[in-house]
Jmol script that loads the backbone (N, CA, C; Angstrom):
load data "model"
ATOM      1  N   UNK A   1       4.958 -17.595   4.494  1.00  0.00           N
ATOM      2  CA  UNK A   1       4.414 -16.624   4.163  1.00  0.00           C
ATOM      3  C   UNK A   1       2.994 -17.113   3.764  1.00  0.00           C
ATOM      4  N   UNK A   2       1.748 -15.897   4.726  1.00  0.00           N
ATOM      5  CA  UNK A   2       0.537 -16.623   4.454  1.00  0.00           C
ATOM      6  C   UNK A   2       0.312 -15.373   3.011  1.00  0.00           C
ATOM      7  N   UNK A   3      -1.299 -16.451   2.867  1.00  0.00           N
ATOM      8  CA  UNK A   3      -1.786 -15.719   1.719  1.00  0.00           C
ATOM      9  C   UNK A   3      -2.391 -14.176   1.940  1.00  0.00           C
ATOM     10  N   UNK A   4      -1.513 -12.967   1.384  1.00  0.00           N
ATOM     11  CA  UNK A   4      -2.609 -11.625   1.772  1.00  0.00           C
ATOM     12  C   UNK A   4      -3.994 -11.563   1.517  1.00  0.00           C
ATOM     13  N   UNK A   5      -4.837 -10.607   2.619  1.00  0.00           N
ATOM     14  CA  UNK A   5      -6.192 -10.620   2.233  1.00  0.00           C
ATOM     15  C   UNK A   5      -6.328  -9.838   0.747  1.00  0.00           C
ATOM     16  N   UNK A   6      -7.409  -9.935  -0.308  1.00  0.00           N
ATOM     17  CA  UNK A   6      -7.582  -9.377  -0.854  1.00  0.00           C
ATOM     18  C   UNK A   6      -8.113  -7.628  -1.036  1.00  0.00           C
ATOM     19  N   UNK A   7      -8.424  -7.579  -0.087  1.00  0.00           N
ATOM     20  CA  UNK A   7      -9.030  -6.276  -0.286  1.00  0.00           C
ATOM     21  C   UNK A   7      -9.125  -5.413   1.164  1.00  0.00           C
ATOM     22  N   UNK A   8      -7.738  -5.440   1.759  1.00  0.00           N
ATOM     23  CA  UNK A   8      -8.028  -5.194   3.590  1.00  0.00           C
ATOM     24  C   UNK A   8      -7.967  -3.613   3.694  1.00  0.00           C
ATOM     25  N   UNK A   9      -8.526  -3.276   4.671  1.00  0.00           N
ATOM     26  CA  UNK A   9      -8.626  -1.554   5.290  1.00  0.00           C
ATOM     27  C   UNK A   9      -6.957  -1.516   5.314  1.00  0.00           C
ATOM     28  N   UNK A  10      -6.952  -0.049   5.431  1.00  0.00           N
ATOM     29  CA  UNK A  10      -5.865   0.618   5.592  1.00  0.00           C
ATOM     30  C   UNK A  10      -5.764   1.287   6.912  1.00  0.00           C
ATOM     31  N   UNK A  11      -3.939   1.492   6.971  1.00  0.00           N
ATOM     32  CA  UNK A  11      -4.039   2.348   8.026  1.00  0.00           C
ATOM     33  C   UNK A  11      -3.959   3.537   7.301  1.00  0.00           C
ATOM     34  N   UNK A  12      -3.969   5.332   8.472  1.00  0.00           N
ATOM     35  CA  UNK A  12      -3.797   6.366   7.839  1.00  0.00           C
ATOM     36  C   UNK A  12      -2.729   6.351   7.191  1.00  0.00           C
ATOM     37  N   UNK A  13      -1.695   5.752   7.306  1.00  0.00           N
ATOM     38  CA  UNK A  13      -0.017   5.741   7.022  1.00  0.00           C
ATOM     39  C   UNK A  13       0.808   4.753   6.739  1.00  0.00           C
ATOM     40  N   UNK A  14       1.059   4.431   5.373  1.00  0.00           N
ATOM     41  CA  UNK A  14       2.141   3.030   5.804  1.00  0.00           C
ATOM     42  C   UNK A  14       2.933   3.217   6.117  1.00  0.00           C
ATOM     43  N   UNK A  15       3.482   1.846   6.385  1.00  0.00           N
ATOM     44  CA  UNK A  15       4.825   1.959   7.348  1.00  0.00           C
ATOM     45  C   UNK A  15       6.039   2.437   6.770  1.00  0.00           C
ATOM     46  N   UNK A  16       7.319   3.162   7.079  1.00  0.00           N
ATOM     47  CA  UNK A  16       8.097   3.890   6.528  1.00  0.00           C
ATOM     48  C   UNK A  16       9.488   2.967   7.611  1.00  0.00           C
ATOM     49  N   UNK A  17       9.359   1.481   7.291  1.00  0.00           N
ATOM     50  CA  UNK A  17      10.619   0.928   7.694  1.00  0.00           C
ATOM     51  C   UNK A  17      11.256   0.617   6.642  1.00  0.00           C
ATOM     52  N   UNK A  18      12.698   0.623   7.448  1.00  0.00           N
ATOM     53  CA  UNK A  18      13.542  -0.137   6.325  1.00  0.00           C
ATOM     54  C   UNK A  18      13.484  -1.825   5.953  1.00  0.00           C
ATOM     55  N   UNK A  19      12.589  -2.411   6.538  1.00  0.00           N
ATOM     56  CA  UNK A  19      12.173  -3.863   6.454  1.00  0.00           C
ATOM     57  C   UNK A  19      10.730  -4.048   6.028  1.00  0.00           C
ATOM     58  N   UNK A  20      10.510  -5.286   5.653  1.00  0.00           N
ATOM     59  CA  UNK A  20       8.911  -5.704   5.489  1.00  0.00           C
ATOM     60  C   UNK A  20       8.444  -5.988   6.558  1.00  0.00           C
ATOM     61  N   UNK A  21       6.928  -5.221   6.863  1.00  0.00           N
ATOM     62  CA  UNK A  21       6.678  -5.380   8.330  1.00  0.00           C
ATOM     63  C   UNK A  21       5.073  -6.328   8.262  1.00  0.00           C
ATOM     64  N   UNK A  22       4.605  -7.046   9.223  1.00  0.00           N
ATOM     65  CA  UNK A  22       3.496  -7.893   8.903  1.00  0.00           C
ATOM     66  C   UNK A  22       2.421  -7.061   7.915  1.00  0.00           C
ATOM     67  N   UNK A  23       2.015  -5.756   8.287  1.00  0.00           N
ATOM     68  CA  UNK A  23       1.231  -4.767   8.178  1.00  0.00           C
ATOM     69  C   UNK A  23       1.626  -4.719   6.192  1.00  0.00           C
ATOM     70  N   UNK A  24       2.885  -4.899   5.436  1.00  0.00           N
ATOM     71  CA  UNK A  24       3.174  -4.865   4.330  1.00  0.00           C
ATOM     72  C   UNK A  24       2.936  -6.523   3.567  1.00  0.00           C
ATOM     73  N   UNK A  25       2.851  -7.216   4.339  1.00  0.00           N
ATOM     74  CA  UNK A  25       2.742  -8.503   4.025  1.00  0.00           C
ATOM     75  C   UNK A  25       1.170  -8.625   3.862  1.00  0.00           C
ATOM     76  N   UNK A  26      -0.027  -7.903   4.680  1.00  0.00           N
ATOM     77  CA  UNK A  26      -1.137  -8.207   4.448  1.00  0.00           C
ATOM     78  C   UNK A  26      -1.346  -7.076   3.527  1.00  0.00           C
ATOM     79  N   UNK A  27      -0.767  -6.137   3.137  1.00  0.00           N
ATOM     80  CA  UNK A  27      -1.079  -5.076   1.912  1.00  0.00           C
ATOM     81  C   UNK A  27      -0.508  -5.516   0.533  1.00  0.00           C
ATOM     82  N   UNK A  28       0.251  -6.288  -0.056  1.00  0.00           N
ATOM     83  CA  UNK A  28       0.892  -6.599  -0.769  1.00  0.00           C
ATOM     84  C   UNK A  28      -0.197  -6.359  -1.782  1.00  0.00           C
ATOM     85  N   UNK A  29      -1.284  -7.327  -1.909  1.00  0.00           N
ATOM     86  CA  UNK A  29      -2.251  -6.818  -2.810  1.00  0.00           C
ATOM     87  C   UNK A  29      -2.638  -5.623  -3.387  1.00  0.00           C
ATOM     88  N   UNK A  30      -2.790  -4.810  -2.053  1.00  0.00           N
ATOM     89  CA  UNK A  30      -2.963  -3.472  -2.195  1.00  0.00           C
ATOM     90  C   UNK A  30      -2.147  -2.427  -2.763  1.00  0.00           C
ATOM     91  N   UNK A  31      -0.515  -2.689  -2.353  1.00  0.00           N
ATOM     92  CA  UNK A  31       0.550  -2.222  -3.337  1.00  0.00           C
ATOM     93  C   UNK A  31       0.490  -2.346  -4.724  1.00  0.00           C
ATOM     94  N   UNK A  32      -0.063  -3.597  -4.790  1.00  0.00           N
ATOM     95  CA  UNK A  32       0.197  -3.848  -6.428  1.00  0.00           C
ATOM     96  C   UNK A  32      -0.939  -2.763  -7.343  1.00  0.00           C
ATOM     97  N   UNK A  33      -2.102  -3.007  -6.756  1.00  0.00           N
ATOM     98  CA  UNK A  33      -3.054  -2.336  -7.275  1.00  0.00           C
ATOM     99  C   UNK A  33      -2.649  -0.888  -7.420  1.00  0.00           C
ATOM    100  N   UNK A  34      -2.149  -0.110  -6.349  1.00  0.00           N
ATOM    101  CA  UNK A  34      -1.556   1.270  -6.547  1.00  0.00           C
ATOM    102  C   UNK A  34      -0.656   1.218  -7.583  1.00  0.00           C
ATOM    103  N   UNK A  35       0.246   0.394  -7.750  1.00  0.00           N
ATOM    104  CA  UNK A  35       1.209   0.869  -8.824  1.00  0.00           C
ATOM    105  C   UNK A  35       0.342   0.384 -10.163  1.00  0.00           C
ATOM    106  N   UNK A  36      -0.197  -0.196 -10.256  1.00  0.00           N
ATOM    107  CA  UNK A  36      -0.959  -0.622 -11.274  1.00  0.00           C
ATOM    108  C   UNK A  36      -2.519   0.290 -11.852  1.00  0.00           C
ATOM    109  N   UNK A  37      -2.709   1.215 -10.561  1.00  0.00           N
ATOM    110  CA  UNK A  37      -3.953   2.361 -10.807  1.00  0.00           C
ATOM    111  C   UNK A  37      -3.225   3.219 -11.410  1.00  0.00           C
ATOM    112  N   UNK A  38      -1.492   3.768 -10.934  1.00  0.00           N
ATOM    113  CA  UNK A  38      -0.895   4.826 -11.140  1.00  0.00           C
ATOM    114  C   UNK A  38      -0.614   4.414 -12.544  1.00  0.00           C
ATOM    115  N   UNK A  39       0.269   3.038 -12.916  1.00  0.00           N
ATOM    116  CA  UNK A  39       0.666   3.177 -14.536  1.00  0.00           C
ATOM    117  C   UNK A  39      -0.491   3.562 -15.459  1.00  0.00           C
ATOM    118  N   UNK A  40      -1.668   3.233 -14.978  1.00  0.00           N
ATOM    119  CA  UNK A  40      -3.173   3.271 -15.859  1.00  0.00           C
ATOM    120  C   UNK A  40      -3.272   5.073 -15.644  1.00  0.00           C
ATOM    121  N   UNK A  41      -2.569   5.953 -14.574  1.00  0.00           N
ATOM    122  CA  UNK A  41      -2.728   7.291 -14.812  1.00  0.00           C
ATOM    123  C   UNK A  41      -4.299   7.489 -13.812  1.00  0.00           C
ATOM    124  N   UNK A  42      -4.621   6.638 -13.163  1.00  0.00           N
ATOM    125  CA  UNK A  42      -5.687   6.956 -12.570  1.00  0.00           C
ATOM    126  C   UNK A  42      -6.059   8.395 -11.574  1.00  0.00           C
ATOM    127  N   UNK A  43      -6.755   8.961 -11.242  1.00  0.00           N
ATOM    128  CA  UNK A  43      -6.939   9.818 -10.590  1.00  0.00           C
ATOM    129  C   UNK A  43      -6.747   9.649  -9.064  1.00  0.00           C
ATOM    130  N   UNK A  44      -5.837  10.320  -8.324  1.00  0.00           N
ATOM    131  CA  UNK A  44      -5.381   9.562  -6.742  1.00  0.00           C
ATOM    132  C   UNK A  44      -7.075   9.718  -5.881  1.00  0.00           C
ATOM    133  N   UNK A  45      -8.041  10.479  -6.158  1.00  0.00           N
ATOM    134  CA  UNK A  45      -9.099  10.595  -5.327  1.00  0.00           C
ATOM    135  C   UNK A  45     -10.269   9.141  -5.548  1.00  0.00           C
ATOM    136  N   UNK A  46     -10.088   8.906  -7.192  1.00  0.00           N
ATOM    137  CA  UNK A  46     -10.585   7.396  -7.328  1.00  0.00           C
ATOM    138  C   UNK A  46     -10.012   6.407  -6.697  1.00  0.00           C
ATOM    139  N   UNK A  47      -8.815   6.650  -6.561  1.00  0.00           N
ATOM    140  CA  UNK A  47      -7.982   5.131  -6.229  1.00  0.00           C
ATOM    141  C   UNK A  47      -7.948   5.144  -4.611  1.00  0.00           C
ATOM    142  N   UNK A  48      -8.138   6.190  -3.654  1.00  0.00           N
ATOM    143  CA  UNK A  48      -8.215   6.681  -2.451  1.00  0.00           C
ATOM    144  C   UNK A  48      -9.959   6.101  -2.086  1.00  0.00           C
ATOM    145  N   UNK A  49     -10.687   6.098  -2.622  1.00  0.00           N
ATOM    146  CA  UNK A  49     -12.145   5.805  -2.580  1.00  0.00           C
ATOM    147  C   UNK A  49     -12.393   4.493  -3.046  1.00  0.00           C
ATOM    148  N   UNK A  50     -11.525   3.492  -3.820  1.00  0.00           N
ATOM    149  CA  UNK A  50     -11.779   2.556  -4.302  1.00  0.00           C
ATOM    150  C   UNK A  50     -10.864   1.525  -3.995  1.00  0.00           C
ATOM    151  N   UNK A  51      -9.683   1.956  -3.693  1.00  0.00           N
ATOM    152  CA  UNK A  51      -8.549   0.757  -3.150  1.00  0.00           C
ATOM    153  C   UNK A  51      -7.929   1.175  -1.768  1.00  0.00           C
ATOM    154  N   UNK A  52      -8.413   2.034  -1.376  1.00  0.00           N
ATOM    155  CA  UNK A  52      -7.651   2.493   0.189  1.00  0.00           C
ATOM    156  C   UNK A  52      -9.079   2.742   1.033  1.00  0.00           C
ATOM    157  N   UNK A  53     -10.262   2.722   0.668  1.00  0.00           N
ATOM    158  CA  UNK A  53     -11.757   2.894   1.077  1.00  0.00           C
ATOM    159  C   UNK A  53     -11.673   4.125   2.278  1.00  0.00           C
ATOM    160  N   UNK A  54     -11.133   5.163   1.640  1.00  0.00           N
ATOM    161  CA  UNK A  54     -11.356   6.115   2.292  1.00  0.00           C
ATOM    162  C   UNK A  54     -11.494   7.393   1.313  1.00  0.00           C
ATOM    163  N   UNK A  55     -12.998   8.048   1.957  1.00  0.00           N
ATOM    164  CA  UNK A  55     -13.650   9.028   0.760  1.00  0.00           C
ATOM    165  C   UNK A  55     -12.776  10.355   1.010  1.00  0.00           C
ATOM    166  N   UNK A  56     -12.694  10.789  -0.226  1.00  0.00           N
ATOM    167  CA  UNK A  56     -11.581  12.180  -0.286  1.00  0.00           C
ATOM    168  C   UNK A  56     -12.612  13.668  -0.172  1.00  0.00           C
ATOM    169  N   UNK A  57     -14.093  13.136  -0.148  1.00  0.00           N
ATOM    170  CA  UNK A  57     -14.914  14.200  -0.354  1.00  0.00           C
ATOM    171  C   UNK A  57     -15.107  14.579   1.031  1.00  0.00           C
ATOM    172  N   UNK A  58     -15.063  13.677   1.923  1.00  0.00           N
ATOM    173  CA  UNK A  58     -15.440  13.558   3.062  1.00  0.00           C
ATOM    174  C   UNK A  58     -14.080  13.831   4.148  1.00  0.00           C
ATOM    175  N   UNK A  59     -12.671  12.728   3.615  1.00  0.00           N
ATOM    176  CA  UNK A  59     -11.846  13.205   4.630  1.00  0.00           C
ATOM    177  C   UNK A  59     -10.312  13.095   3.399  1.00  0.00           C
ATOM    178  N   UNK A  60     -10.398  14.486   2.977  1.00  0.00           N
ATOM    179  CA  UNK A  60      -9.545  14.975   1.881  1.00  0.00           C
ATOM    180  C   UNK A  60      -8.222  14.633   2.481  1.00  0.00           C
ATOM    181  N   UNK A  61      -7.464  15.336   3.892  1.00  0.00           N
ATOM    182  CA  UNK A  61      -6.361  15.187   4.366  1.00  0.00           C
ATOM    183  C   UNK A  61      -5.633  13.672   4.750  1.00  0.00           C
ATOM    184  N   UNK A  62      -6.781  13.186   5.239  1.00  0.00           N
ATOM    185  CA  UNK A  62      -6.717  11.805   5.207  1.00  0.00           C
ATOM    186  C   UNK A  62      -5.864  10.940   4.264  1.00  0.00           C
ATOM    187  N   UNK A  63      -7.345  11.106   3.519  1.00  0.00           N
ATOM    188  CA  UNK A  63      -7.106  10.518   2.044  1.00  0.00           C
ATOM    189  C   UNK A  63      -5.721  10.755   0.991  1.00  0.00           C
ATOM    190  N   UNK A  64      -5.705  11.777   0.866  1.00  0.00           N
ATOM    191  CA  UNK A  64      -4.564  12.190   0.532  1.00  0.00           C
ATOM    192  C   UNK A  64      -2.939  11.475   1.102  1.00  0.00           C
ATOM    193  N   UNK A  65      -3.069  11.607   2.652  1.00  0.00           N
ATOM    194  CA  UNK A  65      -1.963  11.236   3.305  1.00  0.00           C
ATOM    195  C   UNK A  65      -1.927   9.837   3.080  1.00  0.00           C
ATOM    196  N   UNK A  66      -2.774   8.996   2.818  1.00  0.00           N
ATOM    197  CA  UNK A  66      -2.884   7.448   2.912  1.00  0.00           C
ATOM    198  C   UNK A  66      -2.537   7.443   1.397  1.00  0.00           C
ATOM    199  N   UNK A  67      -3.124   7.700   0.545  1.00  0.00           N
ATOM    200  CA  UNK A  67      -2.636   8.045  -0.788  1.00  0.00           C
ATOM    201  C   UNK A  67      -0.942   7.687  -1.117  1.00  0.00           C
ATOM    202  N   UNK A  68      -0.534   8.979  -0.551  1.00  0.00           N
ATOM    203  CA  UNK A  68       0.912   9.181  -0.948  1.00  0.00           C
ATOM    204  C   UNK A  68       1.432   8.379  -0.129  1.00  0.00           C
ATOM    205  N   UNK A  69       1.460   7.659   1.334  1.00  0.00           N
ATOM    206  CA  UNK A  69       2.281   6.801   1.806  1.00  0.00           C
ATOM    207  C   UNK A  69       2.225   5.765   1.400  1.00  0.00           C
ATOM    208  N   UNK A  70       0.739   4.912   0.805  1.00  0.00           N
ATOM    209  CA  UNK A  70       0.967   3.470   0.603  1.00  0.00           C
ATOM    210  C   UNK A  70       1.404   3.584  -0.730  1.00  0.00           C
ATOM    211  N   UNK A  71       1.745   4.707  -1.392  1.00  0.00           N
ATOM    212  CA  UNK A  71       2.226   4.364  -2.828  1.00  0.00           C
ATOM    213  C   UNK A  71       3.542   4.654  -2.944  1.00  0.00           C
ATOM    214  N   UNK A  72       3.819   5.253  -1.844  1.00  0.00           N
ATOM    215  CA  UNK A  72       5.384   5.198  -1.651  1.00  0.00           C
ATOM    216  C   UNK A  72       6.201   4.368  -1.168  1.00  0.00           C
ATOM    217  N   UNK A  73       5.024   3.508  -0.103  1.00  0.00           N
ATOM    218  CA  UNK A  73       5.475   2.102   0.585  1.00  0.00           C
ATOM    219  C   UNK A  73       5.772   0.921  -0.862  1.00  0.00           C
ATOM    220  N   UNK A  74       4.463   1.488  -1.832  1.00  0.00           N
ATOM    221  CA  UNK A  74       4.290   0.653  -3.001  1.00  0.00           C
ATOM    222  C   UNK A  74       5.939   0.396  -3.877  1.00  0.00           C
ATOM    223  N   UNK A  75       6.245   1.832  -3.944  1.00  0.00           N
ATOM    224  CA  UNK A  75       7.402   1.967  -5.036  1.00  0.00           C
ATOM    225  C   UNK A  75       8.861   1.296  -4.156  1.00  0.00           C
ATOM    226  N   UNK A  76       8.888   1.434  -2.691  1.00  0.00           N
ATOM    227  CA  UNK A  76       9.819   0.794  -2.146  1.00  0.00           C
ATOM    228  C   UNK A  76       9.911  -0.585  -2.228  1.00  0.00           C
ATOM    229  N   UNK A  77       8.338  -1.387  -2.309  1.00  0.00           N
ATOM    230  CA  UNK A  77       8.734  -2.679  -2.172  1.00  0.00           C
ATOM    231  C   UNK A  77       8.678  -2.664  -3.325  1.00  0.00           C
ATOM    232  N   UNK A  78       8.743  -2.131  -4.538  1.00  0.00           N
ATOM    233  CA  UNK A  78       9.404  -2.923  -6.066  1.00  0.00           C
ATOM    234  C   UNK A  78      10.516  -2.217  -6.309  1.00  0.00           C
ATOM    235  N   UNK A  79      10.766  -1.664  -5.729  1.00  0.00           N
ATOM    236  CA  UNK A  79      12.257  -1.349  -6.301  1.00  0.00           C
ATOM    237  C   UNK A  79      13.664  -2.107  -5.010  1.00  0.00           C
ATOM    238  N   UNK A  80      13.135  -2.418  -3.657  1.00  0.00           N
ATOM    239  CA  UNK A  80      14.034  -3.312  -2.902  1.00  0.00           C
ATOM    240  C   UNK A  80      13.389  -3.855  -1.795  1.00  0.00           C
ATOM    241  N   UNK A  81      11.932  -3.468  -1.678  1.00  0.00           N
ATOM    242  CA  UNK A  81      11.082  -4.444  -0.386  1.00  0.00           C
ATOM    243  C   UNK A  81      11.265  -5.329  -0.802  1.00  0.00           C
ATOM    244  N   UNK A  82      11.125  -6.003  -2.203  1.00  0.00           N
ATOM    245  CA  UNK A  82      10.995  -7.515  -2.312  1.00  0.00           C
ATOM    246  C   UNK A  82      11.939  -7.974  -2.184  1.00  0.00           C
ATOM    247  N   UNK A  83      13.364  -7.966  -1.819  1.00  0.00           N
ATOM    248  CA  UNK A  83      14.425  -8.549  -1.512  1.00  0.00           C
ATOM    249  C   UNK A  83      14.113  -8.986  -0.360  1.00  0.00           C
ATOM    250  N   UNK A  84      13.533  -8.568   0.722  1.00  0.00           N
ATOM    251  CA  UNK A  84      12.531  -9.268   2.122  1.00  0.00           C
ATOM    252  C   UNK A  84      11.539 -10.368   2.134  1.00  0.00           C
ATOM    253  N   UNK A  85      11.208 -10.457   0.869  1.00  0.00           N
ATOM    254  CA  UNK A  85       9.986 -11.308   0.258  1.00  0.00           C
ATOM    255  C   UNK A  85      10.914 -12.518   0.114  1.00  0.00           C
ATOM    256  N   UNK A  86      11.574 -12.228  -0.720  1.00  0.00           N
ATOM    257  CA  UNK A  86      12.758 -13.473  -0.558  1.00  0.00           C
ATOM    258  C   UNK A  86      13.373 -14.342   0.008  1.00  0.00           C
ATOM    259  N   UNK A  87      13.877 -13.297   0.832  1.00  0.00           N
ATOM    260  CA  UNK A  87      14.170 -13.992   2.309  1.00  0.00           C
ATOM    261  C   UNK A  87      13.250 -14.582   3.234  1.00  0.00           C
ATOM    262  N   UNK A  88      12.271 -14.605   2.581  1.00  0.00           N
ATOM    263  CA  UNK A  88      10.784 -15.235   3.235  1.00  0.00           C
ATOM    264  C   UNK A  88      10.152 -14.042   4.423  1.00  0.00           C
ATOM    265  N   UNK A  89       9.858 -12.814   4.180  1.00  0.00           N
ATOM    266  CA  UNK A  89       9.089 -12.062   5.087  1.00  0.00           C
ATOM    267  C   UNK A  89       9.890 -11.426   5.944  1.00  0.00           C
ATOM    268  N   UNK A  90       9.075 -10.795   6.669  1.00  0.00           N
ATOM    269  CA  UNK A  90       9.611  -9.777   7.978  1.00  0.00           C
ATOM    270  C   UNK A  90      10.289 -10.619   9.560  1.00  0.00           C
ATOM    271  N   UNK A  91      11.675  -9.739   9.762  1.00  0.00           N
ATOM    272  CA  UNK A  91      12.165 -10.732  10.759  1.00  0.00           C
ATOM    273  C   UNK A  91      11.459 -11.304  12.019  1.00  0.00           C
ATOM    274  N   UNK A  92      11.662 -12.073  12.689  1.00  0.00           N
ATOM    275  CA  UNK A  92      10.781 -12.266  13.807  1.00  0.00           C
ATOM    276  C   UNK A  92      10.837 -11.624  14.926  1.00  0.00           C
TER     277      UNK A  92
END
end "model"
wireframe off; spacefill off
backbone 0.3
color backbone group
């Protein structure tokens, strides 16, 4: 597995796949940052702005959807998706 980028841009919604995707690999740090922000009770609008690079004042629906789906994906990764990392990443 390659080293994930530190601060990549995100899609409007995170993947909703039962397996780890290349997008997930590229956004591992994003997912960790989202979980960290959640544990700090950070406001979702600030998280969207800083971590997801989406301005919730200009694009509230897009920002909320991106935050919700990426945080859900981060939880999936922490709960069970990490097993795919242990197996070497996404299937080819």
